[in-house]
Biopython code that builds the backbone (N, CA, C, O; Angstrom):
import numpy as np
from Bio.PDB.StructureBuilder import StructureBuilder

atoms = [
    (1, "MET", "N", (-3.935, -17.524, -14.418)),
    (1, "MET", "CA", (-4.507, -18.397, -15.408)),
    (1, "MET", "C", (-4.647, -17.608, -16.703)),
    (1, "MET", "O", (-5.301, -16.566, -16.734)),
    (2, "LEU", "N", (-4.036, -18.104, -17.763)),
    (2, "LEU", "CA", (-4.109, -17.452, -19.058)),
    (2, "LEU", "C", (-5.308, -17.994, -19.808)),
    (2, "LEU", "O", (-5.478, -19.205, -19.943)),
    (3, "GLN", "N", (-6.137, -17.082, -20.295)),
    (3, "GLN", "CA", (-7.337, -17.503, -21.005)),
    (3, "GLN", "C", (-7.457, -16.695, -22.285)),
    (3, "GLN", "O", (-7.137, -15.506, -22.312)),
    (4, "SER", "N", (-7.918, -17.343, -23.344)),
    (4, "SER", "CA", (-8.153, -16.614, -24.580)),
    (4, "SER", "C", (-9.440, -15.808, -24.481)),
    (4, "SER", "O", (-9.601, -14.802, -25.172)),
    (5, "ALA", "N", (-10.339, -16.238, -23.640)),
    (5, "ALA", "CA", (-11.574, -15.481, -23.387)),
    (5, "ALA", "C", (-12.050, -15.791, -21.980)),
    (5, "ALA", "O", (-12.331, -16.944, -21.652)),
    (6, "ALA", "N", (-12.139, -14.773, -21.160)),
    (6, "ALA", "CA", (-12.641, -14.968, -19.795)),
    (6, "ALA", "C", (-14.139, -15.238, -19.881)),
    (6, "ALA", "O", (-14.825, -14.711, -20.757)),
    (7, "GLU", "N", (-14.638, -16.059, -18.968)),
    (7, "GLU", "CA", (-16.049, -16.436, -19.029)),
    (7, "GLU", "C", (-16.764, -16.108, -17.736)),
    (7, "GLU", "O", (-16.170, -16.116, -16.658)),
    (8, "CYS", "N", (-18.032, -15.822, -17.859)),
    (8, "CYS", "CA", (-18.880, -15.530, -16.708)),
    (8, "CYS", "C", (-20.254, -16.112, -17.000)),
    (8, "CYS", "O", (-20.816, -15.879, -18.070)),
    (9, "GLN", "N", (-20.796, -16.868, -16.049)),
    (9, "GLN", "CA", (-22.121, -17.440, -16.255)),
    (9, "GLN", "C", (-23.193, -16.446, -15.814)),
    (9, "GLN", "O", (-23.067, -15.794, -14.778)),
    (10, "ILE", "N", (-24.231, -16.346, -16.607)),
    (10, "ILE", "CA", (-25.340, -15.454, -16.318)),
    (10, "ILE", "C", (-26.624, -16.269, -16.337)),
    (10, "ILE", "O", (-26.897, -16.974, -17.309)),
    (11, "CYS", "N", (-27.418, -16.180, -15.266)),
    (11, "CYS", "CA", (-28.703, -16.880, -15.216)),
    (11, "CYS", "C", (-29.802, -15.938, -15.683)),
    (11, "CYS", "O", (-29.908, -14.810, -15.203)),
    (12, "LEU", "N", (-30.607, -16.398, -16.607)),
    (12, "LEU", "CA", (-31.695, -15.593, -17.151)),
    (12, "LEU", "C", (-33.020, -16.303, -16.913)),
    (12, "LEU", "O", (-33.102, -17.529, -16.996)),
    (13, "LEU", "N", (-34.033, -15.543, -16.623)),
    (13, "LEU", "CA", (-35.379, -16.085, -16.473)),
    (13, "LEU", "C", (-36.093, -15.890, -17.807)),
    (13, "LEU", "O", (-36.259, -14.759, -18.263)),
    (14, "THR", "N", (-36.513, -16.983, -18.432)),
    (14, "THR", "CA", (-37.160, -16.899, -19.740)),
    (14, "THR", "C", (-38.632, -16.528, -19.578)),
    (14, "THR", "O", (-39.148, -16.476, -18.461)),
    (15, "GLU", "N", (-39.300, -16.272, -20.696)),
    (15, "GLU", "CA", (-40.726, -15.897, -20.676)),
    (15, "GLU", "C", (-41.594, -17.010, -20.101)),
    (15, "GLU", "O", (-42.650, -16.739, -19.530)),
    (16, "THR", "N", (-41.157, -18.263, -20.249)),
    (16, "THR", "CA", (-41.939, -19.383, -19.732)),
    (16, "THR", "C", (-41.689, -19.640, -18.249)),
    (16, "THR", "O", (-42.290, -20.539, -17.660)),
    (17, "GLY", "N", (-40.811, -18.860, -17.653)),
    (17, "GLY", "CA", (-40.531, -19.002, -16.232)),
    (17, "GLY", "C", (-39.416, -19.981, -15.913)),
    (17, "GLY", "O", (-39.146, -20.242, -14.741)),
    (18, "THR", "N", (-38.760, -20.533, -16.936)),
    (18, "THR", "CA", (-37.653, -21.455, -16.689)),
    (18, "THR", "C", (-36.337, -20.674, -16.653)),
    (18, "THR", "O", (-36.231, -19.579, -17.205)),
    (19, "MET", "N", (-35.353, -21.256, -15.999)),
    (19, "MET", "CA", (-34.043, -20.619, -15.914)),
    (19, "MET", "C", (-33.194, -21.057, -17.097)),
    (19, "MET", "O", (-33.217, -22.220, -17.499)),
    (20, "SER", "N", (-32.453, -20.118, -17.641)),
    (20, "SER", "CA", (-31.545, -20.392, -18.738)),
    (20, "SER", "C", (-30.175, -19.847, -18.348)),
    (20, "SER", "O", (-30.074, -18.727, -17.848)),
    (21, "ILE", "N", (-29.126, -20.628, -18.572)),
    (21, "ILE", "CA", (-27.772, -20.175, -18.247)),
    (21, "ILE", "C", (-27.059, -19.813, -19.536)),
    (21, "ILE", "O", (-26.975, -20.622, -20.460)),
    (22, "SER", "N", (-26.550, -18.602, -19.591)),
    (22, "SER", "CA", (-25.777, -18.135, -20.736)),
    (22, "SER", "C", (-24.361, -17.857, -20.273)),
    (22, "SER", "O", (-24.132, -17.620, -19.087)),
    (23, "VAL", "N", (-23.419, -17.884, -21.184)),
    (23, "VAL", "CA", (-22.028, -17.610, -20.856)),
    (23, "VAL", "C", (-21.601, -16.341, -21.580)),
    (23, "VAL", "O", (-21.677, -16.250, -22.805)),
    (24, "ALA", "N", (-21.149, -15.360, -20.797)),
    (24, "ALA", "CA", (-20.611, -14.127, -21.370)),
    (24, "ALA", "C", (-19.098, -14.285, -21.459)),
    (24, "ALA", "O", (-18.461, -14.702, -20.492)),
    (25, "GLN", "N", (-18.520, -13.957, -22.607)),
    (25, "GLN", "CA", (-17.088, -14.111, -22.803)),
    (25, "GLN", "C", (-16.443, -12.760, -23.029)),
    (25, "GLN", "O", (-16.950, -11.926, -23.779)),
    (26, "LEU", "N", (-15.320, -12.562, -22.368)),
    (26, "LEU", "CA", (-14.537, -11.353, -22.546)),
    (26, "LEU", "C", (-13.742, -11.493, -23.833)),
    (26, "LEU", "O", (-12.933, -12.411, -23.966)),
    (27, "ARG", "N", (-13.963, -10.597, -24.776)),
    (27, "ARG", "CA", (-13.278, -10.672, -26.074)),
    (27, "ARG", "C", (-12.203, -9.605, -26.212)),
    (27, "ARG", "O", (-11.120, -9.880, -26.728)),
    (28, "HIS", "N", (-12.488, -8.398, -25.759)),
    (28, "HIS", "CA", (-11.547, -7.282, -25.880)),
    (28, "HIS", "C", (-11.586, -6.443, -24.612)),
    (28, "HIS", "O", (-12.636, -6.272, -23.991)),
    (29, "ILE", "N", (-10.438, -5.930, -24.245)),
    (29, "ILE", "CA", (-10.346, -4.973, -23.152)),
    (29, "ILE", "C", (-9.693, -3.725, -23.720)),
    (29, "ILE", "O", (-8.662, -3.804, -24.388)),
    (30, "PHE", "N", (-10.291, -2.583, -23.454)),
    (30, "PHE", "CA", (-9.743, -1.320, -23.920)),
    (30, "PHE", "C", (-9.264, -0.516, -22.725)),
    (30, "PHE", "O", (-9.902, -0.527, -21.672)),
    (31, "GLY", "N", (-8.168, 0.167, -22.878)),
    (31, "GLY", "CA", (-7.670, 1.045, -21.833)),
    (31, "GLY", "C", (-6.389, 0.524, -21.211)),
    (31, "GLY", "O", (-6.090, -0.669, -21.255)),
    (32, "LEU", "N", (-5.643, 1.452, -20.633)),
    (32, "LEU", "CA", (-4.380, 1.169, -19.984)),
    (32, "LEU", "C", (-4.380, 1.864, -18.634)),
    (32, "LEU", "O", (-4.767, 3.028, -18.533)),
    (33, "GLN", "N", (-3.948, 1.158, -17.597)),
    (33, "GLN", "CA", (-3.838, 1.785, -16.287)),
    (33, "GLN", "C", (-2.476, 2.434, -16.184)),
    (33, "GLN", "O", (-1.484, 1.754, -15.924)),
    (34, "ARG", "N", (-2.411, 3.736, -16.385)),
    (34, "ARG", "CA", (-1.119, 4.427, -16.397)),
    (34, "ARG", "C", (-0.526, 4.584, -15.012)),
    (34, "ARG", "O", (0.664, 4.875, -14.897)),
    (35, "GLU", "N", (-1.313, 4.403, -13.945)),
    (35, "GLU", "CA", (-0.813, 4.523, -12.579)),
    (35, "GLU", "C", (0.001, 3.307, -12.146)),
    (35, "GLU", "O", (0.721, 3.374, -11.150)),
    (36, "VAL", "N", (-0.100, 2.202, -12.872)),
    (36, "VAL", "CA", (0.601, 0.966, -12.516)),
    (36, "VAL", "C", (2.082, 1.112, -12.835)),
    (36, "VAL", "O", (2.455, 1.513, -13.937)),
    (37, "VAL", "N", (2.918, 0.783, -11.860)),
    (37, "VAL", "CA", (4.365, 0.820, -12.058)),
    (37, "VAL", "C", (4.751, -0.291, -13.029)),
    (37, "VAL", "O", (4.340, -1.436, -12.842)),
    (38, "GLY", "N", (5.535, 0.023, -14.066)),
    (38, "GLY", "CA", (5.944, -0.965, -15.063)),
    (38, "GLY", "C", (4.792, -1.405, -15.933)),
    (38, "GLY", "O", (4.592, -2.601, -16.147)),
    (39, "ASN", "N", (4.022, -0.440, -16.444)),
    (39, "ASN", "CA", (2.737, -0.770, -17.064)),
    (39, "ASN", "C", (2.782, -1.302, -18.493)),
    (39, "ASN", "O", (1.733, -1.682, -19.015)),
    (40, "VAL", "N", (3.931, -1.349, -19.149)),
    (40, "VAL", "CA", (4.007, -1.951, -20.476)),
    (40, "VAL", "C", (5.303, -2.742, -20.562)),
    (40, "VAL", "O", (6.371, -2.242, -20.209)),
    (41, "ALA", "N", (5.203, -3.988, -21.036)),
    (41, "ALA", "CA", (6.388, -4.829, -21.198)),
    (41, "ALA", "C", (6.235, -5.642, -22.474)),
    (41, "ALA", "O", (5.118, -5.944, -22.895)),
    (42, "TYR", "N", (7.353, -5.992, -23.083)),
    (42, "TYR", "CA", (7.331, -6.852, -24.260)),
    (42, "TYR", "C", (7.470, -8.304, -23.830)),
    (42, "TYR", "O", (8.444, -8.668, -23.172)),
    (43, "TYR", "N", (6.498, -9.136, -24.199)),
    (43, "TYR", "CA", (6.572, -10.570, -23.955)),
    (43, "TYR", "C", (7.489, -11.208, -24.997)),
    (43, "TYR", "O", (8.350, -12.022, -24.662)),
    (44, "ASP", "N", (7.298, -10.836, -26.247)),
    (44, "ASP", "CA", (8.185, -11.208, -27.351)),
    (44, "ASP", "C", (8.123, -10.069, -28.368)),
    (44, "ASP", "O", (7.595, -9.001, -28.059)),
    (45, "GLU", "N", (8.644, -10.275, -29.555)),
    (45, "GLU", "CA", (8.698, -9.186, -30.537)),
    (45, "GLU", "C", (7.328, -8.797, -31.078)),
    (45, "GLU", "O", (7.175, -7.705, -31.625)),
    (46, "GLN", "N", (6.329, -9.668, -30.939)),
    (46, "GLN", "CA", (4.995, -9.382, -31.450)),
    (46, "GLN", "C", (3.967, -9.099, -30.353)),
    (46, "GLN", "O", (2.862, -8.650, -30.656)),
    (47, "THR", "N", (4.305, -9.351, -29.090)),
    (47, "THR", "CA", (3.307, -9.293, -28.019)),
    (47, "THR", "C", (3.732, -8.349, -26.901)),
    (47, "THR", "O", (4.850, -8.418, -26.391)),
    (48, "ILE", "N", (2.797, -7.456, -26.534)),
    (48, "ILE", "CA", (3.029, -6.589, -25.385)),
    (48, "ILE", "C", (2.093, -6.993, -24.246)),
    (48, "ILE", "O", (1.005, -7.519, -24.483)),
    (49, "VAL", "N", (2.523, -6.744, -23.018)),
    (49, "VAL", "CA", (1.740, -7.050, -21.823)),
    (49, "VAL", "C", (1.463, -5.729, -21.130)),
    (49, "VAL", "O", (2.381, -4.940, -20.902)),
    (50, "TYR", "N", (0.199, -5.481, -20.792)),
    (50, "TYR", "CA", (-0.150, -4.238, -20.104)),
    (50, "TYR", "C", (-1.369, -4.452, -19.208)),
    (50, "TYR", "O", (-2.182, -5.340, -19.465)),
    (51, "PRO", "N", (-1.497, -3.634, -18.148)),
    (51, "PRO", "CA", (-2.652, -3.756, -17.254)),
    (51, "PRO", "C", (-3.834, -2.944, -17.761)),
    (51, "PRO", "O", (-3.675, -1.840, -18.282)),
    (52, "SER", "N", (-5.005, -3.506, -17.600)),
    (52, "SER", "CA", (-6.246, -2.799, -17.914)),
    (52, "SER", "C", (-7.277, -3.246, -16.887)),
    (52, "SER", "O", (-7.671, -4.412, -16.862)),
    (53, "GLY", "N", (-7.705, -2.336, -16.058)),
    (53, "GLY", "CA", (-8.581, -2.706, -14.951)),
    (53, "GLY", "C", (-7.818, -3.583, -13.985)),
    (53, "GLY", "O", (-6.711, -3.229, -13.578)),
    (54, "VAL", "N", (-8.380, -4.720, -13.608)),
    (54, "VAL", "CA", (-7.689, -5.665, -12.723)),
    (54, "VAL", "C", (-7.123, -6.840, -13.516)),
    (54, "VAL", "O", (-6.729, -7.846, -12.925)),
    (55, "ASN", "N", (-7.075, -6.732, -14.836)),
    (55, "ASN", "CA", (-6.559, -7.785, -15.701)),
    (55, "ASN", "C", (-5.265, -7.349, -16.365)),
    (55, "ASN", "O", (-4.999, -6.156, -16.515)),
    (56, "CYS", "N", (-4.451, -8.343, -16.765)),
    (56, "CYS", "CA", (-3.307, -8.092, -17.634)),
    (56, "CYS", "C", (-3.710, -8.546, -19.032)),
    (56, "CYS", "O", (-4.341, -9.590, -19.201)),
    (57, "VAL", "N", (-3.345, -7.768, -20.008)),
    (57, "VAL", "CA", (-3.677, -8.087, -21.393)),
    (57, "VAL", "C", (-2.391, -8.416, -22.135)),
    (57, "VAL", "O", (-1.412, -7.675, -22.041)),
    (58, "LEU", "N", (-2.385, -9.520, -22.872)),
    (58, "LEU", "CA", (-1.305, -9.845, -23.792)),
    (58, "LEU", "C", (-1.855, -9.562, -25.180)),
    (58, "LEU", "O", (-2.758, -10.253, -25.651)),
    (59, "TYR", "N", (-1.308, -8.546, -25.830)),
    (59, "TYR", "CA", (-1.825, -8.132, -27.136)),
    (59, "TYR", "C", (-0.799, -8.462, -28.211)),
    (59, "TYR", "O", (0.326, -7.963, -28.186)),
    (60, "ASN", "N", (-1.203, -9.318, -29.167)),
    (60, "ASN", "CA", (-0.352, -9.657, -30.290)),
    (60, "ASN", "C", (-0.558, -8.606, -31.373)),
    (60, "ASN", "O", (-1.641, -8.498, -31.947)),
    (61, "ILE", "N", (0.480, -7.842, -31.645)),
    (61, "ILE", "CA", (0.399, -6.716, -32.581)),
    (61, "ILE", "C", (0.127, -7.191, -34.003)),
    (61, "ILE", "O", (-0.645, -6.561, -34.726)),
    (62, "ASP", "N", (0.755, -8.306, -34.418)),
    (62, "ASP", "CA", (0.580, -8.810, -35.784)),
    (62, "ASP", "C", (-0.808, -9.404, -36.004)),
    (62, "ASP", "O", (-1.453, -9.107, -37.010)),
    (63, "GLN", "N", (-1.275, -10.237, -35.077)),
    (63, "GLN", "CA", (-2.565, -10.906, -35.232)),
    (63, "GLN", "C", (-3.734, -10.074, -34.722)),
    (63, "GLN", "O", (-4.893, -10.408, -34.969)),
    (64, "LYS", "N", (-3.427, -8.975, -34.000)),
    (64, "LYS", "CA", (-4.449, -8.101, -33.420)),
    (64, "LYS", "C", (-5.409, -8.895, -32.521)),
    (64, "LYS", "O", (-6.626, -8.729, -32.588)),
    (65, "GLN", "N", (-4.825, -9.766, -31.676)),
    (65, "GLN", "CA", (-5.604, -10.585, -30.757)),
    (65, "GLN", "C", (-5.144, -10.350, -29.326)),
    (65, "GLN", "O", (-3.976, -10.057, -29.071)),
    (66, "GLN", "N", (-6.086, -10.484, -28.400)),
    (66, "GLN", "CA", (-5.795, -10.323, -26.985)),
    (66, "GLN", "C", (-5.993, -11.645, -26.246)),
    (66, "GLN", "O", (-6.889, -12.424, -26.572)),
    (67, "LYS", "N", (-5.149, -11.884, -25.250)),
    (67, "LYS", "CA", (-5.341, -12.948, -24.270)),
    (67, "LYS", "C", (-5.292, -12.275, -22.913)),
    (67, "LYS", "O", (-4.720, -11.193, -22.781)),
    (68, "PHE", "N", (-5.883, -12.900, -21.897)),
    (68, "PHE", "CA", (-6.041, -12.234, -20.615)),
    (68, "PHE", "C", (-5.482, -13.053, -19.464)),
    (68, "PHE", "O", (-5.586, -14.280, -19.442)),
    (69, "ILE", "N", (-4.890, -12.352, -18.514)),
    (69, "ILE", "CA", (-4.519, -12.914, -17.227)),
    (69, "ILE", "C", (-5.401, -12.193, -16.231)),
    (69, "ILE", "O", (-5.255, -10.989, -16.020)),
    (70, "GLN", "N", (-6.316, -12.927, -15.619)),
    (70, "GLN", "CA", (-7.286, -12.294, -14.736)),
    (70, "GLN", "C", (-6.684, -11.997, -13.374)),
    (70, "GLN", "O", (-5.934, -12.801, -12.819)),
    (71, "GLY", "N", (-7.027, -10.825, -12.843)),
    (71, "GLY", "CA", (-6.656, -10.479, -11.482)),
    (71, "GLY", "C", (-7.550, -11.230, -10.511)),
    (71, "GLY", "O", (-8.499, -11.898, -10.922)),
    (72, "SER", "N", (-7.249, -11.124, -9.222)),
    (72, "SER", "CA", (-8.088, -11.814, -8.250)),
    (72, "SER", "C", (-9.457, -11.172, -8.133)),
    (72, "SER", "O", (-9.632, -9.988, -8.422)),
    (73, "GLU", "N", (-10.406, -11.954, -7.713)),
    (73, "GLU", "CA", (-11.795, -11.491, -7.616)),
    (73, "GLU", "C", (-11.970, -10.364, -6.612)),
    (73, "GLU", "O", (-12.815, -9.490, -6.808)),
    (74, "LYS", "N", (-11.183, -10.367, -5.534)),
    (74, "LYS", "CA", (-11.334, -9.356, -4.491)),
    (74, "LYS", "C", (-10.468, -8.128, -4.725)),
    (74, "LYS", "O", (-10.422, -7.235, -3.878)),
    (75, "SER", "N", (-9.783, -8.070, -5.859)),
    (75, "SER", "CA", (-8.907, -6.942, -6.167)),
    (75, "SER", "C", (-9.720, -5.737, -6.634)),
    (75, "SER", "O", (-10.686, -5.876, -7.384)),
    (76, "HIS", "N", (-9.314, -4.558, -6.181)),
    (76, "HIS", "CA", (-9.951, -3.319, -6.636)),
    (76, "HIS", "C", (-9.124, -2.651, -7.729)),
    (76, "HIS", "O", (-9.670, -2.057, -8.659)),
    (77, "ILE", "N", (-7.789, -2.753, -7.606)),
    (77, "ILE", "CA", (-6.909, -2.094, -8.559)),
    (77, "ILE", "C", (-5.551, -2.786, -8.572)),
    (77, "ILE", "O", (-5.102, -3.301, -7.548)),
    (78, "MET", "N", (-4.907, -2.796, -9.718)),
    (78, "MET", "CA", (-3.556, -3.306, -9.840)),
    (78, "MET", "C", (-2.606, -2.135, -9.599)),
    (78, "MET", "O", (-2.807, -1.052, -10.148)),
    (79, "THR", "N", (-1.571, -2.345, -8.782)),
    (79, "THR", "CA", (-0.663, -1.248, -8.457)),
    (79, "THR", "C", (0.705, -1.382, -9.104)),
    (79, "THR", "O", (1.394, -0.380, -9.298)),
    (80, "SER", "N", (1.117, -2.612, -9.444)),
    (80, "SER", "CA", (2.427, -2.812, -10.047)),
    (80, "SER", "C", (2.437, -4.099, -10.856)),
    (80, "SER", "O", (1.699, -5.039, -10.561)),
    (81, "MET", "N", (3.286, -4.131, -11.885)),
    (81, "MET", "CA", (3.389, -5.302, -12.749)),
    (81, "MET", "C", (4.833, -5.425, -13.206)),
    (81, "MET", "O", (5.469, -4.416, -13.513)),
    (82, "ALA", "N", (5.365, -6.649, -13.257)),
    (82, "ALA", "CA", (6.722, -6.887, -13.754)),
    (82, "ALA", "C", (6.773, -8.243, -14.438)),
    (82, "ALA", "O", (6.168, -9.208, -13.970)),
    (83, "LEU", "N", (7.491, -8.311, -15.536)),
    (83, "LEU", "CA", (7.663, -9.547, -16.291)),
    (83, "LEU", "C", (8.987, -10.178, -15.872)),
    (83, "LEU", "O", (9.988, -9.474, -15.740)),
    (84, "SER", "N", (9.008, -11.505, -15.660)),
    (84, "SER", "CA", (10.248, -12.177, -15.267)),
    (84, "SER", "C", (11.264, -12.109, -16.404)),
    (84, "SER", "O", (10.910, -11.900, -17.564)),
    (85, "GLN", "N", (12.532, -12.289, -16.045)),
    (85, "GLN", "CA", (13.599, -12.184, -17.037)),
    (85, "GLN", "C", (13.450, -13.208, -18.153)),
    (85, "GLN", "O", (13.770, -12.915, -19.305)),
    (86, "ASN", "N", (12.963, -14.415, -17.826)),
    (86, "ASN", "CA", (12.785, -15.451, -18.848)),
    (86, "ASN", "C", (11.430, -15.352, -19.560)),
    (86, "ASN", "O", (11.126, -16.162, -20.435)),
    (87, "ARG", "N", (10.623, -14.365, -19.185)),
    (87, "ARG", "CA", (9.328, -14.062, -19.818)),
    (87, "ARG", "C", (8.284, -15.169, -19.619)),
    (87, "ARG", "O", (7.345, -15.268, -20.409)),
    (88, "ARG", "N", (8.430, -15.998, -18.586)),
    (88, "ARG", "CA", (7.459, -17.064, -18.325)),
    (88, "ARG", "C", (6.440, -16.670, -17.270)),
    (88, "ARG", "O", (5.388, -17.300, -17.165)),
    (89, "TYR", "N", (6.736, -15.628, -16.478)),
    (89, "TYR", "CA", (5.854, -15.228, -15.380)),
    (89, "TYR", "C", (5.670, -13.721, -15.362)),
    (89, "TYR", "O", (6.535, -12.959, -15.796)),
    (90, "VAL", "N", (4.529, -13.319, -14.851)),
    (90, "VAL", "CA", (4.284, -11.902, -14.608)),
    (90, "VAL", "C", (3.933, -11.758, -13.121)),
    (90, "VAL", "O", (3.089, -12.482, -12.593)),
    (91, "ALA", "N", (4.599, -10.812, -12.467)),
    (91, "ALA", "CA", (4.320, -10.532, -11.057)),
    (91, "ALA", "C", (3.341, -9.365, -11.012)),
    (91, "ALA", "O", (3.531, -8.354, -11.688)),
    (92, "ILE", "N", (2.293, -9.516, -10.210)),
    (92, "ILE", "CA", (1.242, -8.507, -10.127)),
    (92, "ILE", "C", (1.024, -8.140, -8.662)),
    (92, "ILE", "O", (0.848, -9.018, -7.818)),
    (93, "ALA", "N", (1.035, -6.845, -8.363)),
    (93, "ALA", "CA", (0.673, -6.372, -7.027)),
    (93, "ALA", "C", (-0.705, -5.742, -7.128)),
    (93, "ALA", "O", (-0.963, -4.922, -8.009)),
    (94, "GLU", "N", (-1.596, -6.138, -6.208)),
    (94, "GLU", "CA", (-2.982, -5.674, -6.254)),
    (94, "GLU", "C", (-3.395, -5.078, -4.920)),
    (94, "GLU", "O", (-2.875, -5.453, -3.869)),
    (95, "ARG", "N", (-4.334, -4.147, -4.973)),
    (95, "ARG", "CA", (-4.919, -3.593, -3.761)),
    (95, "ARG", "C", (-6.396, -3.909, -3.781)),
    (95, "ARG", "O", (-7.086, -3.685, -4.775)),
    (96, "GLY", "N", (-6.870, -4.432, -2.668)),
    (96, "GLY", "CA", (-8.281, -4.754, -2.499)),
    (96, "GLY", "C", (-8.621, -4.570, -1.050)),
    (96, "GLY", "O", (-8.313, -3.529, -0.469)),
    (97, "ASP", "N", (-9.260, -5.574, -0.442)),
    (97, "ASP", "CA", (-9.500, -5.529, 0.992)),
    (97, "ASP", "C", (-8.169, -5.477, 1.736)),
    (97, "ASP", "O", (-8.056, -4.845, 2.786)),
    (98, "LYS", "N", (-7.158, -6.153, 1.175)),
    (98, "LYS", "CA", (-5.790, -6.049, 1.667)),
    (98, "LYS", "C", (-4.860, -6.150, 0.465)),
    (98, "LYS", "O", (-5.237, -6.701, -0.570)),
    (99, "GLU", "N", (-3.644, -5.620, 0.598)),
    (99, "GLU", "CA", (-2.710, -5.649, -0.508)),
    (99, "GLU", "C", (-2.083, -7.026, -0.613)),
    (99, "GLU", "O", (-1.845, -7.695, 0.393)),
    (100, "LYS", "N", (-1.816, -7.447, -1.861)),
    (100, "LYS", "CA", (-1.177, -8.738, -2.054)),
    (100, "LYS", "C", (-0.459, -8.770, -3.390)),
    (100, "LYS", "O", (-0.741, -7.966, -4.279)),
    (101, "GLY", "N", (0.455, -9.690, -3.521)),
    (101, "GLY", "CA", (1.184, -9.887, -4.770)),
    (101, "GLY", "C", (0.978, -11.302, -5.250)),
    (101, "GLY", "O", (0.790, -12.219, -4.451)),
    (102, "GLU", "N", (1.012, -11.481, -6.561)),
    (102, "GLU", "CA", (0.840, -12.810, -7.151)),
    (102, "GLU", "C", (1.833, -12.986, -8.270)),
    (102, "GLU", "O", (2.215, -12.025, -8.939)),
    (103, "LEU", "N", (2.248, -14.215, -8.469)),
    (103, "LEU", "CA", (3.098, -14.581, -9.586)),
    (103, "LEU", "C", (2.267, -15.494, -10.474)),
    (103, "LEU", "O", (1.825, -16.554, -10.032)),
    (104, "LYS", "N", (2.053, -15.093, -11.720)),
    (104, "LYS", "CA", (1.181, -15.862, -12.610)),
    (104, "LYS", "C", (1.978, -16.312, -13.835)),
    (104, "LYS", "O", (2.775, -15.551, -14.383)),
    (105, "GLY", "N", (1.753, -17.553, -14.253)),
    (105, "GLY", "CA", (2.410, -18.093, -15.432)),
    (105, "GLY", "C", (1.770, -17.573, -16.703)),
    (105, "GLY", "O", (0.557, -17.374, -16.769)),
    (106, "ILE", "N", (2.586, -17.358, -17.695)),
    (106, "ILE", "CA", (2.074, -16.880, -19.001)),
    (106, "ILE", "C", (2.011, -18.057, -19.949)),
    (106, "ILE", "O", (1.613, -17.900, -21.104)),
]
sb = StructureBuilder()
sb.init_structure("model")
sb.init_model(0)
sb.init_chain("A")
sb.init_seg("    ")
for serial, (resi, resn, name, xyz) in enumerate(atoms, 1):
    if name == "N":
        sb.init_residue(resn, " ", resi, " ")
    sb.init_atom(name, np.array(xyz, "f"), 0.0, 1.0, " ", f" {name:<3s}", serial, name[0])
structure = sb.get_structure()
């Protein structure tokens, strides 16, 4: 699932004792997993795809903006990444409780 900002709900207890739900949004990811096989690919002339943590980042060099492809929730680390020849899909191999591969649309 391609998202411009990943979201996570956070429940907070206010001073009055009521529950408040806030949404935390992922805006930027820093870092590159150099251990991942095929860790940098060009999506187009302005966008590169690279792994960071358990996510794939699509970084537009001209606009300086990131979009994210989230890894699975049970994943501990991404081990390999490959972009399809037509640039519509990214294949991701992950290690967690068990190893698995996924094909995700861009």
